All heavy atoms as TSV, in Angstrom:
chain	resi	resn	atom	element	x	y	z
A	1	MET	N	N	-66.457	-47.388	-57.094
A	1	MET	CA	C	-65.808	-48.233	-56.102
A	1	MET	C	C	-64.332	-47.865	-56.059
A	1	MET	O	O	-63.655	-47.869	-57.082
A	1	MET	CB	C	-66.002	-49.702	-56.498
A	1	MET	CG	C	-65.261	-50.669	-55.652
A	1	MET	SD	S	-66.028	-50.765	-54.045
A	1	MET	CE	C	-65.135	-52.082	-53.317
A	2	LYS	N	N	-63.873	-47.523	-54.880
A	2	LYS	CA	C	-62.461	-47.213	-54.705
A	2	LYS	C	C	-61.652	-48.498	-54.806
A	2	LYS	O	O	-62.054	-49.534	-54.297
A	2	LYS	CB	C	-62.242	-46.567	-53.340
A	2	LYS	CG	C	-60.823	-46.201	-53.066
A	2	LYS	CD	C	-60.727	-44.811	-52.523
A	2	LYS	CE	C	-59.310	-44.460	-52.163
A	2	LYS	NZ	N	-58.535	-44.041	-53.297
A	3	ILE	N	N	-60.542	-48.425	-55.488
A	3	ILE	CA	C	-59.676	-49.593	-55.621
A	3	ILE	C	C	-58.782	-49.652	-54.384
A	3	ILE	O	O	-57.793	-48.940	-54.271
A	3	ILE	CB	C	-58.851	-49.538	-56.919
A	3	ILE	CG1	C	-59.795	-49.473	-58.112
A	3	ILE	CG2	C	-57.931	-50.752	-57.011
A	3	ILE	CD1	C	-59.111	-49.289	-59.441
A	4	THR	N	N	-59.183	-50.491	-53.461
A	4	THR	CA	C	-58.499	-50.652	-52.179
A	4	THR	C	C	-57.506	-51.813	-52.267
A	4	THR	O	O	-57.532	-52.595	-53.226
A	4	THR	CB	C	-59.527	-50.947	-51.080
A	4	THR	OG1	O	-60.170	-52.191	-51.389
A	4	THR	CG2	C	-60.556	-49.832	-50.960
A	5	PRO	N	N	-56.652	-51.956	-51.266
A	5	PRO	CA	C	-55.756	-53.120	-51.257
A	5	PRO	C	C	-56.505	-54.455	-51.336
A	5	PRO	O	O	-56.022	-55.400	-51.951
A	5	PRO	CB	C	-54.999	-52.976	-49.930
A	5	PRO	CG	C	-54.964	-51.499	-49.703
A	5	PRO	CD	C	-56.313	-51.004	-50.198
A	6	SER	N	N	-57.701	-54.529	-50.738
A	6	SER	CA	C	-58.457	-55.785	-50.809
A	6	SER	C	C	-58.972	-56.043	-52.224
A	6	SER	O	O	-59.053	-57.198	-52.657
A	6	SER	CB	C	-59.610	-55.787	-49.804
A	6	SER	OG	O	-60.517	-54.748	-50.076
A	7	VAL	N	N	-59.302	-54.983	-52.960
A	7	VAL	CA	C	-59.716	-55.151	-54.361
A	7	VAL	C	C	-58.519	-55.594	-55.192
A	7	VAL	O	O	-58.635	-56.502	-56.026
A	7	VAL	CB	C	-60.338	-53.848	-54.919
A	7	VAL	CG1	C	-60.591	-53.964	-56.413
A	7	VAL	CG2	C	-61.620	-53.512	-54.182
A	8	ILE	N	N	-57.360	-55.000	-54.962
A	8	ILE	CA	C	-56.136	-55.409	-55.672
A	8	ILE	C	C	-55.831	-56.874	-55.384
A	8	ILE	O	O	-55.494	-57.642	-56.291
A	8	ILE	CB	C	-54.937	-54.521	-55.266
A	8	ILE	CG1	C	-55.165	-53.078	-55.696
A	8	ILE	CG2	C	-53.627	-55.069	-55.834
A	8	ILE	CD1	C	-55.174	-52.841	-57.177
A	9	ASP	N	N	-55.979	-57.270	-54.125
A	9	ASP	CA	C	-55.747	-58.665	-53.751
A	9	ASP	C	C	-56.704	-59.592	-54.491
A	9	ASP	O	O	-56.295	-60.637	-55.010
A	9	ASP	CB	C	-55.905	-58.829	-52.236
A	9	ASP	CG	C	-55.575	-60.225	-51.768
A	9	ASP	OD1	O	-54.491	-60.744	-52.124
A	9	ASP	OD2	O	-56.405	-60.815	-51.040
A	10	ALA	N	N	-57.970	-59.208	-54.570
A	10	ALA	CA	C	-58.959	-60.011	-55.294
A	10	ALA	C	C	-58.627	-60.081	-56.782
A	10	ALA	O	O	-58.769	-61.135	-57.402
A	10	ALA	CB	C	-60.356	-59.438	-55.085
A	11	ILE	N	N	-58.170	-58.975	-57.353
A	11	ILE	CA	C	-57.777	-58.971	-58.770
A	11	ILE	C	C	-56.608	-59.920	-58.982
A	11	ILE	O	O	-56.589	-60.690	-59.949
A	11	ILE	CB	C	-57.438	-57.545	-59.250
A	11	ILE	CG1	C	-58.698	-56.673	-59.261
A	11	ILE	CG2	C	-56.781	-57.576	-60.630
A	11	ILE	CD1	C	-58.429	-55.192	-59.489
A	12	ASN	N	N	-55.642	-59.886	-58.079
A	12	ASN	CA	C	-54.489	-60.798	-58.201
A	12	ASN	C	C	-54.903	-62.261	-58.069
A	12	ASN	O	O	-54.443	-63.112	-58.840
A	12	ASN	CB	C	-53.419	-60.446	-57.170
A	12	ASN	CG	C	-52.651	-59.201	-57.529
A	12	ASN	OD1	O	-52.376	-58.947	-58.695
A	12	ASN	ND2	N	-52.317	-58.409	-56.537
A	13	LYS	N	N	-55.784	-62.552	-57.130
A	13	LYS	CA	C	-56.275	-63.933	-56.975
A	13	LYS	C	C	-57.053	-64.373	-58.211
A	13	LYS	O	O	-56.896	-65.502	-58.684
A	13	LYS	CB	C	-57.166	-64.047	-55.741
A	13	LYS	CG	C	-56.415	-63.956	-54.435
A	13	LYS	CD	C	-57.367	-63.979	-53.255
A	13	LYS	CE	C	-56.647	-63.822	-51.940
A	13	LYS	NZ	N	-57.592	-63.741	-50.814
A	14	ALA	N	N	-57.875	-63.476	-58.742
A	14	ALA	CA	C	-58.649	-63.798	-59.943
A	14	ALA	C	C	-57.737	-63.981	-61.148
A	14	ALA	O	O	-57.982	-64.846	-61.987
A	14	ALA	CB	C	-59.686	-62.708	-60.208
A	15	THR	N	N	-56.676	-63.183	-61.223
A	15	THR	CA	C	-55.705	-63.329	-62.312
A	15	THR	C	C	-55.073	-64.714	-62.273
A	15	THR	O	O	-54.952	-65.374	-63.306
A	15	THR	CB	C	-54.617	-62.241	-62.221
A	15	THR	OG1	O	-55.237	-60.955	-62.345
A	15	THR	CG2	C	-53.575	-62.408	-63.312
A	16	ASN	N	N	-54.697	-65.151	-61.095
A	16	ASN	CA	C	-54.129	-66.499	-60.954
A	16	ASN	C	C	-55.148	-67.559	-61.346
A	16	ASN	O	O	-54.806	-68.538	-62.006
A	16	ASN	CB	C	-53.647	-66.734	-59.526
A	16	ASN	CG	C	-52.393	-65.953	-59.202
A	16	ASN	OD1	O	-51.614	-65.623	-60.084
A	16	ASN	ND2	N	-52.218	-65.634	-57.942
A	17	TYR	N	N	-56.387	-67.372	-60.939
A	17	TYR	CA	C	-57.434	-68.334	-61.255
A	17	TYR	C	C	-57.676	-68.429	-62.766
A	17	TYR	O	O	-57.787	-69.519	-63.314
A	17	TYR	CB	C	-58.725	-67.940	-60.535
A	17	TYR	CG	C	-59.889	-68.842	-60.843
A	17	TYR	CD1	C	-60.021	-70.068	-60.199
A	17	TYR	CD2	C	-60.848	-68.486	-61.778
A	17	TYR	CE1	C	-61.088	-70.908	-60.480
A	17	TYR	CE2	C	-61.918	-69.318	-62.071
A	17	TYR	CZ	C	-62.031	-70.528	-61.420
A	17	TYR	OH	O	-63.075	-71.362	-61.703
A	18	TYR	N	N	-57.777	-67.279	-63.431
A	18	TYR	CA	C	-58.072	-67.266	-64.865
A	18	TYR	C	C	-56.828	-67.481	-65.735
A	18	TYR	O	O	-56.957	-67.698	-66.920
A	18	TYR	CB	C	-58.770	-65.963	-65.255
A	18	TYR	CG	C	-60.208	-65.934	-64.796
A	18	TYR	CD1	C	-60.594	-65.212	-63.675
A	18	TYR	CD2	C	-61.191	-66.646	-65.473
A	18	TYR	CE1	C	-61.918	-65.196	-63.246
A	18	TYR	CE2	C	-62.512	-66.641	-65.056
A	18	TYR	CZ	C	-62.861	-65.908	-63.941
A	18	TYR	OH	O	-64.167	-65.912	-63.522
A	19	GLY	N	N	-55.655	-67.409	-65.141
A	19	GLY	CA	C	-54.430	-67.705	-65.878
A	19	GLY	C	C	-53.563	-66.505	-66.181
A	19	GLY	O	O	-52.351	-66.596	-66.121
A	20	ASN	N	N	-54.169	-65.384	-66.511
A	20	ASN	CA	C	-53.413	-64.161	-66.765
A	20	ASN	C	C	-54.370	-62.971	-66.820
A	20	ASN	O	O	-55.588	-63.142	-66.802
A	20	ASN	CB	C	-52.573	-64.261	-68.046
A	20	ASN	CG	C	-53.398	-64.574	-69.275
A	20	ASN	OD1	O	-54.428	-63.961	-69.518
A	20	ASN	ND2	N	-52.945	-65.547	-70.061
A	21	VAL	N	N	-53.801	-61.780	-66.892
A	21	VAL	CA	C	-54.610	-60.559	-66.887
A	21	VAL	C	C	-55.548	-60.512	-68.093
A	21	VAL	O	O	-56.696	-60.088	-67.982
A	21	VAL	CB	C	-53.699	-59.312	-66.832
A	21	VAL	CG1	C	-54.487	-58.042	-67.084
A	21	VAL	CG2	C	-52.992	-59.227	-65.491
A	22	SER	N	N	-55.073	-60.956	-69.242
A	22	SER	CA	C	-55.907	-60.912	-70.448
A	22	SER	C	C	-57.154	-61.778	-70.303
A	22	SER	O	O	-58.249	-61.370	-70.698
A	22	SER	CB	C	-55.110	-61.346	-71.677
A	22	SER	OG	O	-54.091	-60.409	-71.951
A	23	GLN	N	N	-57.003	-62.959	-69.742
A	23	GLN	CA	C	-58.152	-63.846	-69.559
A	23	GLN	C	C	-59.112	-63.298	-68.503
A	23	GLN	O	O	-60.326	-63.403	-68.656
A	23	GLN	CB	C	-57.691	-65.257	-69.186
A	23	GLN	CG	C	-57.018	-65.985	-70.326
A	23	GLN	CD	C	-57.945	-66.129	-71.521
A	23	GLN	OE1	O	-59.094	-66.526	-71.395
A	23	GLN	NE2	N	-57.434	-65.794	-72.691
A	24	LEU	N	N	-58.565	-62.718	-67.445
A	24	LEU	CA	C	-59.421	-62.087	-66.435
A	24	LEU	C	C	-60.209	-60.945	-67.064
A	24	LEU	O	O	-61.421	-60.853	-66.887
A	24	LEU	CB	C	-58.578	-61.571	-65.268
A	24	LEU	CG	C	-59.327	-60.737	-64.228
A	24	LEU	CD1	C	-60.462	-61.526	-63.589
A	24	LEU	CD2	C	-58.365	-60.207	-63.185
A	25	ALA	N	N	-59.528	-60.094	-67.805
A	25	ALA	CA	C	-60.185	-58.958	-68.455
A	25	ALA	C	C	-61.279	-59.432	-69.407
A	25	ALA	O	O	-62.371	-58.858	-69.452
A	25	ALA	CB	C	-59.157	-58.114	-69.199
A	26	LYS	N	N	-60.997	-60.492	-70.141
A	26	LYS	CA	C	-61.985	-61.044	-71.068
A	26	LYS	C	C	-63.239	-61.495	-70.313
A	26	LYS	O	O	-64.361	-61.235	-70.747
A	26	LYS	CB	C	-61.370	-62.217	-71.828
A	26	LYS	CG	C	-62.274	-62.835	-72.859
A	26	LYS	CD	C	-61.550	-63.958	-73.602
A	26	LYS	CE	C	-62.456	-64.618	-74.606
A	26	LYS	NZ	N	-61.763	-65.698	-75.319
A	27	ASN	N	N	-63.061	-62.137	-69.163
A	27	ASN	CA	C	-64.201	-62.587	-68.360
A	27	ASN	C	C	-64.976	-61.427	-67.748
A	27	ASN	O	O	-66.169	-61.552	-67.485
A	27	ASN	CB	C	-63.737	-63.550	-67.268
A	27	ASN	CG	C	-63.549	-64.937	-67.803
A	27	ASN	OD1	O	-64.509	-65.687	-67.908
A	27	ASN	ND2	N	-62.330	-65.290	-68.187
A	28	MET	N	N	-64.302	-60.309	-67.521
A	28	MET	CA	C	-64.960	-59.119	-66.986
A	28	MET	C	C	-65.596	-58.277	-68.081
A	28	MET	O	O	-66.436	-57.439	-67.796
A	28	MET	CB	C	-63.952	-58.253	-66.228
A	28	MET	CG	C	-63.482	-58.816	-64.943
A	28	MET	SD	S	-62.314	-57.658	-64.207
A	28	MET	CE	C	-61.980	-58.443	-62.675
A	29	GLY	N	N	-65.138	-58.469	-69.304
A	29	GLY	CA	C	-65.648	-57.657	-70.400
A	29	GLY	C	C	-65.000	-56.291	-70.484
A	29	GLY	O	O	-65.631	-55.326	-70.909
A	30	VAL	N	N	-63.733	-56.202	-70.044
A	30	VAL	CA	C	-62.983	-54.950	-70.125
A	30	VAL	C	C	-61.664	-55.208	-70.835
A	30	VAL	O	O	-61.243	-56.358	-71.001
A	30	VAL	CB	C	-62.723	-54.340	-68.728
A	30	VAL	CG1	C	-64.021	-54.026	-68.009
A	30	VAL	CG2	C	-61.857	-55.247	-67.867
A	31	ALA	N	N	-60.999	-54.156	-71.230
A	31	ALA	CA	C	-59.686	-54.283	-71.875
A	31	ALA	C	C	-58.641	-54.708	-70.838
A	31	ALA	O	O	-58.720	-54.316	-69.671
A	31	ALA	CB	C	-59.282	-52.961	-72.503
A	32	HIS	N	N	-57.669	-55.478	-71.292
A	32	HIS	CA	C	-56.635	-55.918	-70.345
A	32	HIS	C	C	-55.857	-54.726	-69.797
A	32	HIS	O	O	-55.397	-54.735	-68.660
A	32	HIS	CB	C	-55.710	-56.964	-70.983
A	32	HIS	CG	C	-54.704	-56.416	-71.917
A	32	HIS	ND1	N	-54.999	-56.080	-73.213
A	32	HIS	CD2	C	-53.401	-56.109	-71.735
A	32	HIS	CE1	C	-53.919	-55.609	-73.797
A	32	HIS	NE2	N	-52.945	-55.615	-72.929
A	33	SER	N	N	-55.732	-53.668	-70.585
A	33	SER	CA	C	-55.029	-52.472	-70.111
A	33	SER	C	C	-55.768	-51.834	-68.934
A	33	SER	O	O	-55.141	-51.260	-68.039
A	33	SER	CB	C	-54.837	-51.462	-71.237
A	33	SER	OG	O	-56.085	-51.077	-71.767
A	34	THR	N	N	-57.080	-51.967	-68.905
A	34	THR	CA	C	-57.865	-51.438	-67.785
A	34	THR	C	C	-57.480	-52.148	-66.493
A	34	THR	O	O	-57.258	-51.503	-65.462
A	34	THR	CB	C	-59.373	-51.606	-68.063
A	34	THR	OG1	O	-59.702	-50.906	-69.257
A	34	THR	CG2	C	-60.214	-51.105	-66.913
A	35	VAL	N	N	-57.373	-53.455	-66.550
A	35	VAL	CA	C	-56.975	-54.223	-65.364
A	35	VAL	C	C	-55.557	-53.840	-64.958
A	35	VAL	O	O	-55.262	-53.653	-63.767
A	35	VAL	CB	C	-57.089	-55.742	-65.617
A	35	VAL	CG1	C	-56.618	-56.528	-64.401
A	35	VAL	CG2	C	-58.521	-56.121	-65.974
A	36	LEU	N	N	-54.674	-53.673	-65.918
A	36	LEU	CA	C	-53.295	-53.267	-65.609
A	36	LEU	C	C	-53.262	-51.883	-64.967
A	36	LEU	O	O	-52.460	-51.646	-64.052
A	36	LEU	CB	C	-52.433	-53.297	-66.870
A	36	LEU	CG	C	-52.181	-54.687	-67.453
A	36	LEU	CD1	C	-51.437	-54.586	-68.776
A	36	LEU	CD2	C	-51.429	-55.569	-66.476
A	37	PHE	N	N	-54.122	-50.973	-65.402
A	37	PHE	CA	C	-54.201	-49.642	-64.785
A	37	PHE	C	C	-54.647	-49.753	-63.331
A	37	PHE	O	O	-54.142	-49.038	-62.463
A	37	PHE	CB	C	-55.138	-48.725	-65.556
A	37	PHE	CG	C	-54.598	-48.213	-66.865
A	37	PHE	CD1	C	-55.449	-47.626	-67.777
A	37	PHE	CD2	C	-53.260	-48.306	-67.196
A	37	PHE	CE1	C	-54.982	-47.144	-68.989
A	37	PHE	CE2	C	-52.769	-47.836	-68.397
A	37	PHE	CZ	C	-53.622	-47.249	-69.299
A	38	TRP	N	N	-55.608	-50.641	-63.050
A	38	TRP	CA	C	-56.041	-50.843	-61.668
A	38	TRP	C	C	-54.888	-51.356	-60.822
A	38	TRP	O	O	-54.666	-50.881	-59.717
A	38	TRP	CB	C	-57.188	-51.837	-61.587
A	38	TRP	CG	C	-58.450	-51.443	-62.281
A	38	TRP	CD1	C	-58.871	-50.175	-62.578
A	38	TRP	CD2	C	-59.455	-52.318	-62.759
A	38	TRP	NE1	N	-60.075	-50.217	-63.214
A	38	TRP	CE2	C	-60.469	-51.524	-63.343
A	38	TRP	CE3	C	-59.626	-53.694	-62.761
A	38	TRP	CZ2	C	-61.622	-52.053	-63.905
A	38	TRP	CZ3	C	-60.765	-54.233	-63.327
A	38	TRP	CH2	C	-61.747	-53.423	-63.891
A	39	LEU	N	N	-54.169	-52.336	-61.339
A	39	LEU	CA	C	-53.074	-52.950	-60.581
A	39	LEU	C	C	-51.912	-51.994	-60.353
A	39	LEU	O	O	-51.256	-52.046	-59.313
A	39	LEU	CB	C	-52.589	-54.216	-61.288
A	39	LEU	CG	C	-53.563	-55.386	-61.277
A	39	LEU	CD1	C	-53.060	-56.497	-62.184
A	39	LEU	CD2	C	-53.773	-55.897	-59.860
A	40	SER	N	N	-51.651	-51.129	-61.323
A	40	SER	CA	C	-50.509	-50.216	-61.215
A	40	SER	C	C	-50.836	-48.947	-60.428
A	40	SER	O	O	-49.935	-48.185	-60.093
A	40	SER	CB	C	-50.022	-49.822	-62.607
A	40	SER	OG	O	-50.978	-48.985	-63.248
A	41	GLY	N	N	-52.113	-48.706	-60.169
A	41	GLY	CA	C	-52.502	-47.503	-59.452
A	41	GLY	C	C	-52.779	-46.311	-60.352
A	41	GLY	O	O	-53.066	-45.216	-59.873
A	42	LYS	N	N	-52.701	-46.504	-61.673
A	42	LYS	CA	C	-52.998	-45.408	-62.595
A	42	LYS	C	C	-54.468	-45.019	-62.547
A	42	LYS	O	O	-54.824	-43.903	-62.879
A	42	LYS	CB	C	-52.610	-45.779	-64.026
A	42	LYS	CG	C	-51.126	-45.819	-64.248
A	42	LYS	CD	C	-50.789	-46.091	-65.700
A	42	LYS	CE	C	-49.295	-46.121	-65.886
A	42	LYS	NZ	N	-48.935	-46.370	-67.281
A	43	THR	N	N	-55.314	-45.960	-62.155
A	43	THR	CA	C	-56.735	-45.697	-61.973
A	43	THR	C	C	-57.064	-46.034	-60.526
A	43	THR	O	O	-56.733	-47.117	-60.049
A	43	THR	CB	C	-57.586	-46.573	-62.919
A	43	THR	OG1	O	-57.197	-46.316	-64.259
A	43	THR	CG2	C	-59.060	-46.289	-62.758
A	44	SER	N	N	-57.723	-45.106	-59.822
A	44	SER	CA	C	-57.994	-45.334	-58.401
A	44	SER	C	C	-59.452	-45.665	-58.100
A	44	SER	O	O	-59.783	-46.019	-56.972
A	44	SER	CB	C	-57.579	-44.104	-57.591
A	44	SER	OG	O	-58.293	-42.963	-58.031
A	45	ASN	N	N	-60.320	-45.537	-59.103
A	45	ASN	CA	C	-61.738	-45.826	-58.910
A	45	ASN	C	C	-62.296	-46.604	-60.094
A	45	ASN	O	O	-61.825	-46.446	-61.218
A	45	ASN	CB	C	-62.544	-44.533	-58.771
A	45	ASN	CG	C	-62.278	-43.837	-57.468
A	45	ASN	OD1	O	-62.494	-44.393	-56.404
A	45	ASN	ND2	N	-61.789	-42.612	-57.550
A	46	ILE	N	N	-63.325	-47.389	-59.810
A	46	ILE	CA	C	-64.089	-48.089	-60.843
A	46	ILE	C	C	-65.503	-47.526	-60.750
A	46	ILE	O	O	-66.060	-47.465	-59.654
A	46	ILE	CB	C	-64.100	-49.609	-60.594
A	46	ILE	CG1	C	-62.678	-50.171	-60.563
A	46	ILE	CG2	C	-64.946	-50.321	-61.642
A	46	ILE	CD1	C	-62.573	-51.610	-60.090
A	47	SER	N	N	-66.071	-47.122	-61.876
A	47	SER	CA	C	-67.418	-46.545	-61.830
A	47	SER	C	C	-68.401	-47.539	-61.210
A	47	SER	O	O	-68.251	-48.756	-61.367
A	47	SER	CB	C	-67.894	-46.141	-63.219
A	47	SER	OG	O	-68.296	-47.269	-63.962
A	48	GLY	N	N	-69.391	-47.007	-60.529
A	48	GLY	CA	C	-70.359	-47.855	-59.830
A	48	GLY	C	C	-71.078	-48.821	-60.748
A	48	GLY	O	O	-71.262	-49.989	-60.412
A	49	HIS	N	N	-71.489	-48.341	-61.924
A	49	HIS	CA	C	-72.201	-49.213	-62.868
A	49	HIS	C	C	-71.293	-50.336	-63.357
A	49	HIS	O	O	-71.700	-51.499	-63.383
A	49	HIS	CB	C	-72.720	-48.392	-64.050
A	49	HIS	CG	C	-73.432	-49.220	-65.067
A	49	HIS	ND1	N	-74.677	-49.763	-64.830
A	49	HIS	CD2	C	-73.066	-49.629	-66.310
A	49	HIS	CE1	C	-75.044	-50.475	-65.898
A	49	HIS	NE2	N	-74.084	-50.401	-66.800
A	50	LEU	N	N	-70.073	-49.999	-63.732
A	50	LEU	CA	C	-69.116	-51.011	-64.200
A	50	LEU	C	C	-68.826	-52.009	-63.090
A	50	LEU	O	O	-68.795	-53.219	-63.326
A	50	LEU	CB	C	-67.825	-50.336	-64.672
A	50	LEU	CG	C	-66.742	-51.249	-65.216
A	50	LEU	CD1	C	-67.205	-51.948	-66.484
A	50	LEU	CD2	C	-65.479	-50.451	-65.486
A	51	TRP	N	N	-68.643	-51.511	-61.874
A	51	TRP	CA	C	-68.376	-52.388	-60.733
A	51	TRP	C	C	-69.515	-53.380	-60.535
A	51	TRP	O	O	-69.289	-54.580	-60.411
A	51	TRP	CB	C	-68.145	-51.561	-59.469
A	51	TRP	CG	C	-68.045	-52.397	-58.236
A	51	TRP	CD1	C	-69.007	-52.574	-57.284
A	51	TRP	CD2	C	-66.942	-53.208	-57.836
A	51	TRP	NE1	N	-68.565	-53.434	-56.304
A	51	TRP	CE2	C	-67.302	-53.839	-56.618
A	51	TRP	CE3	C	-65.681	-53.462	-58.367
A	51	TRP	CZ2	C	-66.455	-54.701	-55.933
A	51	TRP	CZ3	C	-64.835	-54.324	-57.686
A	51	TRP	CH2	C	-65.220	-54.937	-56.493
A	52	MET	N	N	-70.735	-52.894	-60.529
A	52	MET	CA	C	-71.887	-53.752	-60.232
A	52	MET	C	C	-72.213	-54.729	-61.356
A	52	MET	O	O	-72.622	-55.858	-61.092
A	52	MET	CB	C	-73.125	-52.895	-59.926
A	52	MET	CG	C	-73.008	-52.113	-58.631
A	52	MET	SD	S	-72.677	-53.120	-57.174
A	52	MET	CE	C	-74.220	-53.960	-56.991
A	53	THR	N	N	-72.028	-54.312	-62.601
A	53	THR	CA	C	-72.455	-55.165	-63.713
A	53	THR	C	C	-71.376	-56.111	-64.229
A	53	THR	O	O	-71.703	-57.213	-64.662
A	53	THR	CB	C	-72.963	-54.319	-64.891
A	53	THR	OG1	O	-71.912	-53.455	-65.343
A	53	THR	CG2	C	-74.186	-53.513	-64.501
A	54	LYS	N	N	-70.117	-55.699	-64.171
A	54	LYS	CA	C	-69.071	-56.525	-64.787
A	54	LYS	C	C	-67.987	-56.999	-63.830
A	54	LYS	O	O	-67.560	-58.149	-63.901
A	54	LYS	CB	C	-68.404	-55.743	-65.930
A	54	LYS	CG	C	-69.313	-55.504	-67.095
A	54	LYS	CD	C	-68.554	-54.885	-68.241
A	54	LYS	CE	C	-69.461	-54.766	-69.464
A	54	LYS	NZ	N	-68.691	-54.368	-70.642
A	55	ILE	N	N	-67.537	-56.129	-62.956
A	55	ILE	CA	C	-66.363	-56.445	-62.138
A	55	ILE	C	C	-66.731	-57.239	-60.892
A	55	ILE	O	O	-66.141	-58.285	-60.607
A	55	ILE	CB	C	-65.612	-55.157	-61.745
A	55	ILE	CG1	C	-65.370	-54.260	-62.955
A	55	ILE	CG2	C	-64.321	-55.498	-61.014
A	55	ILE	CD1	C	-64.727	-54.922	-64.139
A	56	ARG	N	N	-67.699	-56.760	-60.141
A	56	ARG	CA	C	-68.097	-57.417	-58.892
A	56	ARG	C	C	-68.477	-58.880	-59.088
A	56	ARG	O	O	-68.029	-59.734	-58.308
A	56	ARG	CB	C	-69.244	-56.640	-58.254
A	56	ARG	CG	C	-69.665	-57.153	-56.906
A	56	ARG	CD	C	-70.750	-56.238	-56.329
A	56	ARG	NE	N	-71.136	-56.636	-55.005
A	56	ARG	CZ	C	-72.259	-57.282	-54.718
A	56	ARG	NH1	N	-73.096	-57.606	-55.682
A	56	ARG	NH2	N	-72.544	-57.607	-53.485
A	57	PRO	N	N	-69.261	-59.218	-60.119
A	57	PRO	CA	C	-69.617	-60.636	-60.279
A	57	PRO	C	C	-68.405	-61.555	-60.483
A	57	PRO	O	O	-68.415	-62.695	-60.035
A	57	PRO	CB	C	-70.516	-60.642	-61.520
A	57	PRO	CG	C	-71.081	-59.266	-61.583
A	57	PRO	CD	C	-69.990	-58.366	-61.068
A	58	VAL	N	N	-67.377	-61.046	-61.120
A	58	VAL	CA	C	-66.182	-61.866	-61.372
A	58	VAL	C	C	-65.291	-61.918	-60.131
A	58	VAL	O	O	-64.723	-62.970	-59.819
A	58	VAL	CB	C	-65.394	-61.327	-62.595
A	58	VAL	CG1	C	-64.090	-62.080	-62.789
A	58	VAL	CG2	C	-66.257	-61.425	-63.852
A	59	LEU	N	N	-65.174	-60.809	-59.408
A	59	LEU	CA	C	-64.287	-60.768	-58.243
A	59	LEU	C	C	-64.925	-61.308	-56.964
A	59	LEU	O	O	-64.209	-61.634	-56.020
A	59	LEU	CB	C	-63.805	-59.338	-57.990
A	59	LEU	CG	C	-62.866	-58.737	-59.023
A	59	LEU	CD1	C	-62.392	-57.369	-58.557
A	59	LEU	CD2	C	-61.677	-59.645	-59.304
A	60	ALA	N	N	-66.237	-61.398	-56.925
A	60	ALA	CA	C	-66.937	-61.812	-55.704
A	60	ALA	C	C	-66.377	-63.090	-55.069
A	60	ALA	O	O	-66.201	-63.135	-53.844
A	60	ALA	CB	C	-68.427	-61.948	-55.968
A	61	PRO	N	N	-66.081	-64.139	-55.839
A	61	PRO	CA	C	-65.560	-65.356	-55.206
A	61	PRO	C	C	-64.186	-65.178	-54.553
A	61	PRO	O	O	-63.769	-66.012	-53.759
A	61	PRO	CB	C	-65.448	-66.346	-56.372
A	61	PRO	CG	C	-66.331	-65.816	-57.431
A	61	PRO	CD	C	-66.324	-64.326	-57.262
A	62	PHE	N	N	-63.503	-64.076	-54.863
A	62	PHE	CA	C	-62.154	-63.853	-54.361
A	62	PHE	C	C	-62.105	-62.793	-53.256
A	62	PHE	O	O	-61.028	-62.398	-52.825
A	62	PHE	CB	C	-61.237	-63.433	-55.520
A	62	PHE	CG	C	-61.270	-64.409	-56.657
A	62	PHE	CD1	C	-62.054	-64.163	-57.777
A	62	PHE	CD2	C	-60.571	-65.603	-56.595
A	62	PHE	CE1	C	-62.113	-65.064	-58.824
A	62	PHE	CE2	C	-60.630	-66.520	-57.635
A	62	PHE	CZ	C	-61.401	-66.252	-58.753
A	63	MET	N	N	-63.288	-62.328	-52.819
A	63	MET	CA	C	-63.363	-61.296	-51.800
A	63	MET	C	C	-64.195	-61.766	-50.619
A	63	MET	O	O	-65.069	-62.616	-50.760
A	63	MET	CB	C	-64.000	-60.018	-52.383
A	63	MET	CG	C	-63.196	-59.403	-53.502
A	63	MET	SD	S	-63.954	-57.897	-54.171
A	63	MET	CE	C	-63.488	-56.742	-52.905
A	64	ASP	N	N	-63.932	-61.171	-49.443
A	64	ASP	CA	C	-64.767	-61.424	-48.274
A	64	ASP	C	C	-66.114	-60.766	-48.506
A	64	ASP	O	O	-66.181	-59.684	-49.101
A	64	ASP	CB	C	-64.127	-60.828	-47.033
A	64	ASP	CG	C	-62.848	-61.563	-46.618
A	64	ASP	OD1	O	-62.744	-62.763	-46.916
A	64	ASP	OD2	O	-61.966	-60.918	-46.017
A	65	PRO	N	N	-67.204	-61.376	-48.041
A	65	PRO	CA	C	-68.537	-60.797	-48.237
A	65	PRO	C	C	-68.660	-59.344	-47.755
A	65	PRO	O	O	-69.356	-58.544	-48.367
A	65	PRO	CB	C	-69.457	-61.713	-47.458
A	65	PRO	CG	C	-68.724	-63.007	-47.399
A	65	PRO	CD	C	-67.255	-62.649	-47.359
A	66	ASP	N	N	-67.960	-58.989	-46.678
A	66	ASP	CA	C	-68.036	-57.619	-46.159
A	66	ASP	C	C	-67.442	-56.603	-47.136
A	66	ASP	O	O	-67.805	-55.434	-47.102
A	66	ASP	CB	C	-67.291	-57.510	-44.827
A	66	ASP	CG	C	-67.980	-58.279	-43.720
A	66	ASP	OD1	O	-69.183	-58.568	-43.851
A	66	ASP	OD2	O	-67.318	-58.595	-42.723
A	67	GLN	N	N	-66.568	-57.025	-47.993
A	67	GLN	CA	C	-65.904	-56.127	-48.940
A	67	GLN	C	C	-66.768	-55.856	-50.167
A	67	GLN	O	O	-66.471	-54.961	-50.940
A	67	GLN	CB	C	-64.570	-56.715	-49.401
A	67	GLN	CG	C	-63.589	-56.920	-48.275
A	67	GLN	CD	C	-62.397	-57.738	-48.713
A	67	GLN	OE1	O	-62.502	-58.580	-49.581
A	67	GLN	NE2	N	-61.264	-57.488	-48.100
A	68	LEU	N	N	-67.826	-56.582	-50.357
A	68	LEU	CA	C	-68.634	-56.469	-51.559
A	68	LEU	C	C	-69.742	-55.427	-51.447
A	68	LEU	O	O	-70.480	-55.220	-52.385
A	68	LEU	CB	C	-69.245	-57.834	-51.912
A	68	LEU	CG	C	-68.219	-58.879	-52.302
A	68	LEU	CD1	C	-68.887	-60.235	-52.419
A	68	LEU	CD2	C	-67.540	-58.504	-53.591
A	69	ARG	N	N	-69.853	-54.772	-50.360
A	69	ARG	CA	C	-70.919	-53.785	-50.163
A	69	ARG	C	C	-70.655	-52.501	-50.877
A	69	ARG	O	O	-69.677	-52.102	-51.275
A	69	ARG	CB	C	-71.120	-53.502	-48.696
A	69	ARG	CG	C	-71.593	-54.732	-47.972
A	69	ARG	CD	C	-71.766	-54.456	-46.534
A	69	ARG	NE	N	-72.031	-55.728	-45.894
A	69	ARG	CZ	C	-72.120	-55.891	-44.617
A	69	ARG	NH1	N	-71.993	-54.889	-43.817
A	69	ARG	NH2	N	-72.353	-57.063	-44.106
């Protein structure tokens, strides 16, 4: 999954919801540095398996349904 501006927006909304990047990362089951890499642009893609199993379920409430495909 390409990290698009809408994915960054969803990550930011989820960060606010969970309180901070560390808590969001904990709910996703990834390292907080991974989330920081996504936000900073150091990582431009999320593997399909990781996206479908860990990231998408957490970000889904913060994204438009059309963006989840």
